[in-house]
VMD Tcl script that draws the C-alpha trace (Angstrom):
set ca {
  {47.16 135.58 118.62}
  {47.61 133.34 115.56}
  {50.65 134.47 113.53}
  {51.00 137.51 115.79}
  {49.92 140.48 113.70}
  {47.88 142.01 116.53}
  {50.49 141.07 119.14}
  {53.23 142.77 117.14}
  {51.10 145.88 116.68}
  {50.36 146.16 120.41}
  {54.05 145.96 121.24}
  {55.00 148.40 118.49}
  {52.44 150.88 119.83}
  {54.02 150.79 123.28}
  {52.22 148.15 125.33}
  {54.48 147.63 128.35}
  {53.69 143.94 128.62}
  {51.64 141.53 126.53}
  {50.52 138.08 127.63}
  {49.69 136.05 124.52}
  {47.74 132.79 124.82}
  {48.01 130.41 121.88}
  {47.44 126.65 121.55}
  {48.73 126.18 117.98}
  {52.42 125.20 118.09}
  {53.07 126.86 114.72}
  {51.73 130.17 115.98}
  {53.71 129.82 119.21}
  {56.87 129.61 117.11}
  {55.93 132.81 115.28}
  {55.26 134.56 118.58}
  {58.62 133.43 119.90}
  {60.26 135.20 116.99}
  {58.35 138.39 117.83}
  {59.46 138.09 121.46}
  {63.12 138.33 120.44}
  {62.45 141.84 119.09}
  {60.74 143.00 122.30}
  {62.85 141.57 125.16}
  {60.96 141.17 128.42}
  {57.69 142.52 127.07}
  {55.99 139.45 125.57}
  {55.00 136.43 127.63}
  {53.77 133.48 125.59}
  {51.39 130.96 127.14}
  {51.06 127.77 125.11}
  {47.60 126.63 126.09}
  {43.84 126.96 125.82}
  {42.44 130.46 126.35}
  {39.19 128.96 127.66}
  {41.06 127.41 130.58}
  {43.57 130.20 131.20}
  {43.36 132.49 134.23}
  {45.82 135.39 133.82}
  {45.36 136.89 137.27}
  {48.38 135.22 138.91}
  {50.57 136.74 136.18}
  {49.28 140.29 136.35}
  {51.21 143.10 137.95}
  {49.38 145.82 139.80}
  {47.56 148.27 137.58}
  {44.94 148.01 134.86}
  {44.98 145.22 132.29}
  {43.12 145.02 129.01}
  {41.88 142.12 126.93}
  {42.56 142.71 123.24}
  {41.82 139.90 120.81}
  {40.74 138.82 117.38}
  {38.72 135.93 118.78}
  {38.36 132.58 117.03}
  {34.74 132.66 115.93}
  {34.00 129.16 117.23}
  {34.89 130.04 120.84}
  {34.22 133.79 120.89}
  {30.98 133.57 122.86}
  {32.27 131.10 125.51}
  {35.35 133.27 126.02}
  {33.27 136.42 126.43}
  {30.75 134.88 128.81}
  {33.63 133.52 130.88}
  {35.15 136.98 131.23}
  {31.72 138.43 132.04}
  {31.38 135.86 134.84}
  {34.57 137.08 136.55}
  {34.31 137.33 140.32}
  {34.73 139.58 142.14}
  {33.42 142.50 140.08}
  {34.75 145.06 139.06}
  {37.11 142.65 137.30}
  {40.86 142.52 136.77}
  {40.52 144.21 133.37}
  {39.43 147.79 132.70}
  {38.41 147.25 129.08}
  {37.94 144.57 126.47}
  {38.48 145.27 122.77}
  {37.41 142.20 120.84}
  {36.61 141.24 117.27}
  {33.52 139.15 116.53}
  {31.41 138.22 113.57}
  {29.20 141.22 112.82}
  {26.11 139.19 113.75}
  {27.48 138.47 117.23}
  {28.58 142.09 117.72}
  {25.04 143.25 116.96}
  {23.70 140.90 119.61}
  {26.02 142.41 122.23}
  {24.70 145.94 121.74}
  {21.07 145.11 120.82}
  {18.18 146.93 122.46}
  {14.94 145.32 123.66}
  {12.30 144.61 121.01}
  {14.96 144.15 118.32}
  {15.62 140.90 116.46}
  {19.19 140.65 117.76}
  {18.25 141.17 121.43}
  {18.71 138.06 123.52}
  {20.42 136.34 126.41}
  {23.92 137.43 125.34}
  {22.74 141.06 125.11}
  {21.56 140.99 128.71}
  {24.57 139.22 130.19}
  {26.85 141.66 128.34}
  {24.98 144.87 129.10}
  {24.37 144.02 132.74}
  {28.07 144.19 133.57}
  {29.58 146.24 130.73}
  {28.85 149.08 128.34}
  {29.44 147.61 124.86}
  {29.88 149.64 121.67}
  {30.75 148.69 118.10}
  {33.85 150.64 117.06}
  {34.17 149.67 113.39}
  {33.68 146.87 110.88}
  {36.42 144.83 109.24}
  {35.97 143.62 105.67}
  {36.56 139.95 104.81}
  {39.25 141.24 102.43}
  {41.42 142.11 105.44}
  {42.02 138.39 106.11}
  {43.87 135.62 104.31}
  {41.98 133.52 103.46}
  {38.94 135.84 103.56}
  {36.00 134.61 105.68}
  {32.47 134.70 104.35}
  {31.30 137.21 106.95}
  {32.04 140.80 107.97}
  {33.69 141.24 111.36}
  {33.23 144.01 113.92}
  {35.50 145.33 116.66}
  {33.66 145.89 119.93}
  {34.75 147.79 123.04}
  {33.31 146.59 126.36}
  {33.89 148.79 129.40}
  {33.08 147.18 132.77}
  {30.41 148.91 134.82}
  {31.93 149.74 138.21}
  {28.64 149.03 139.99}
  {26.22 146.87 137.97}
  {22.68 146.43 139.25}
  {22.82 144.09 142.25}
  {21.99 140.63 141.00}
  {22.67 136.94 141.52}
  {24.70 136.13 138.39}
  {23.78 132.45 138.25}
  {20.10 133.27 138.68}
  {20.39 135.77 135.82}
  {21.97 133.10 133.63}
  {19.13 130.70 134.48}
  {16.27 133.10 133.96}
  {17.59 134.47 130.66}
  {18.22 130.92 129.45}
  {14.63 129.93 130.22}
  {13.10 133.10 128.79}
  {15.01 133.10 125.51}
  {14.92 129.33 125.13}
  {11.32 129.92 124.06}
  {11.51 133.59 123.14}
  {8.20 133.77 121.28}
  {6.21 132.42 124.21}
  {4.81 134.57 126.98}
  {6.99 134.56 130.06}
  {4.28 132.88 132.13}
  {4.88 129.85 129.89}
  {8.62 129.99 129.18}
  {9.60 130.45 132.84}
  {7.89 127.22 133.89}
  {11.13 125.40 133.07}
  {12.74 127.05 136.12}
  {10.77 124.82 138.48}
  {9.20 127.70 140.43}
  {5.83 129.45 140.22}
  {6.17 131.80 137.21}
  {3.15 133.88 138.23}
  {4.70 134.67 141.59}
  {8.08 135.29 139.98}
  {6.64 137.78 137.50}
  {4.54 139.52 140.14}
  {7.56 139.97 142.40}
  {9.52 141.43 139.46}
  {6.59 143.69 138.43}
  {6.46 142.21 134.92}
  {3.25 141.40 133.05}
  {2.65 137.64 132.65}
  {1.84 138.20 128.97}
  {5.21 139.84 128.25}
  {7.76 138.11 126.05}
  {11.48 137.85 126.67}
  {12.49 140.20 123.86}
  {10.39 143.01 125.40}
  {12.09 143.03 128.80}
  {15.06 145.38 129.40}
  {18.13 144.42 131.39}
  {16.81 145.83 134.66}
  {13.65 143.75 134.27}
  {15.69 140.58 133.96}
  {17.72 141.62 137.00}
  {14.47 141.84 138.98}
  {13.43 138.42 137.68}
  {16.80 136.93 138.64}
  {16.62 138.35 142.14}
  {13.07 137.07 142.53}
  {14.23 133.63 141.40}
  {17.12 133.68 143.87}
  {14.70 134.60 146.66}
  {12.31 131.77 145.80}
  {15.11 129.22 145.56}
  {16.44 130.35 148.95}
  {13.02 129.70 150.50}
  {12.95 126.06 149.40}
}
mol new
graphics top color blue
foreach p $ca { graphics top sphere $p radius 0.5 }
foreach p [lrange $ca 0 end-1] q [lrange $ca 1 end] { graphics top cylinder $p $q radius 0.2 }
display resetview
């Protein structure tokens, strides 16, 4: 939450309960001041958001993740939330601010420069959309990049897939994104020709050409081959 501008706005707009996670002691003090104006509605967790699991603190009913994410941990935080099990998750929406470049990766389509591993992991389980941009002038001190606010709505029934296999296959494919998949997938330690045939993907295809459902087929084929060994 930092100094609490977003936290204060959420409470002022009627959020029944806000759980704020902050590791900076100075910001925790500022949040404590805000809490005095909204008795019983703001819970402050002094700790690391990367290690925090809010589920034991949640009441019944939908929860939302709303954050202006620190740019240096934005991607690890997002991928952690996307890896939530079971799915559908404990949240019904995420509204997050990223660097514009990262936001474009979340919503990118196949065959575009921004399309990559993060695009697939995001779009497999959620429907992401860029809501608006935020100028550097909105911050003090101003960053050197434009920011974007992104909404991510969980898919109630994503394509059936082994999540860890999807993480592995996208990592291998985009680790060498300009190579044909018959080459880049060799790092998985299985027969790439068989993998691609089972997923009905041409061996000459490249990672950036394959849509999300194609990577789901690859992941399931990988999971099947690993189970056989």
